[in-house]
C-alpha angles and dihedrals in degrees: 000000000000121000119250119254117254125203128201135222093226137055117303133145091246146312122311134201122259138175116282092238092051090048092055094045094051095041089055092048095049100029087234141058101292145170124356121250123246092239142025127249091278092054094248118130114261126220114292136063118321089203110057133180124204121182105220100178128008107181121112118217133035101270114106114245132198093221104043138030122229122276119298140119137180129219111201116200110190086337096308111128121231105183116202113201127348112230120171112302098018093139093051091047091052090054090048089051091054096249110139110232092219088064093063110135112158134023122191123192116198097196143331107272115125095242087062104038109021095105098035093109093039090055090054097049095041090051089050094053088045092062107278109163102155137078122286122196118205121198129190149098124308135305089042093111094052091045090054094049092047090051091056088050091049091054098035094119094053092043092050092050095047095047092050100035102035100028095240119159115247108269100214096076090055094061120076115188123207114190115203133190101166136062122250141078111353102175133004119188135154093267105030142026120201121198131177140209129199109243131194114259108143132229090018114082132211102025121170141204117202132212122201116200105191130177093276110010142034118220127186125196112199100201112200114325146133115240105313132193089195088060091049089056093045092050095046108145094349120158094225133021117190105199132182113238137201132193110209094202087049091050090053091053092046094050090049093056101040118096090228095039124127144114094302094055092045092049091050095049096046093045097059107030135072125245114234089245091054091047086059090050091052091050092047093050091048093048094228121171099224131022114205115197115216143143089057116207106224100022099183108047112127091204091062102077124177088258092053093052092044095048092050092052093045090055089072104021126062098193133079116307123202120189104216125230132174115287093009114146113212 
């Protein structure tokens, strides 16, 4: 019996087959035919990349925006989710992208700014109430372990009620936290190797970039950083580099209109982010195939069109440039 055809709510070249069970699960979650499964009904990989990247949220900074969700992305390797950063709304964005929350396997935090970690705990507990029954490994700088334990304490009443009333297993034993302070290999499995580099994001230390070498593609996530030679080395020859970008004229306009704006805020933003032109220079030096612009600073400036961002990156990078948007698959 042939598999049903699944469609997706983000850019793809066309529909792809998936298992009937996966079709029903995702249709129920999205109230429509949704994302394609990583394998066909017989378990064999179907045509298409085995290593996929979906931008979940592309806004830089902690303020909620109407046009973009907060920073997060997911790398799926043979369907297994590796979430990088957990800005506000990450769980909802995963559902919108067609990634079942109960399939969560790995979470990577680049650094401890609220636009990158605010919904870390929420992602864990929302995955749990959505049917998560398997191990999750969380990776990131200290104090990730203490943050995790405090989140269980914060939600102890709800957890206690759901375990006794609904028969759910306690969530804490499912989550294994790995705190990291140094660069190097983070995870090595049969289908993916994850390595990290320390990037420059003062005053936050440590701050990481992550590289995912899957069976068919290599994807690098910059995290937040100013121009970084360590990132150039990490991204050497990668297929895709997702890099945060800043427009200095846009920052000037943003600071002027914010109630708490002023020279101190401007100095802080400019000191620890990368201009879009410098992001192009990093990609050029690393020899990557595709530069994906994300974590836009500012994220809500009408003068900064997709063309404006793209042209600025193309002025210093000769490869393919993609201007990121929420739920875009690259």
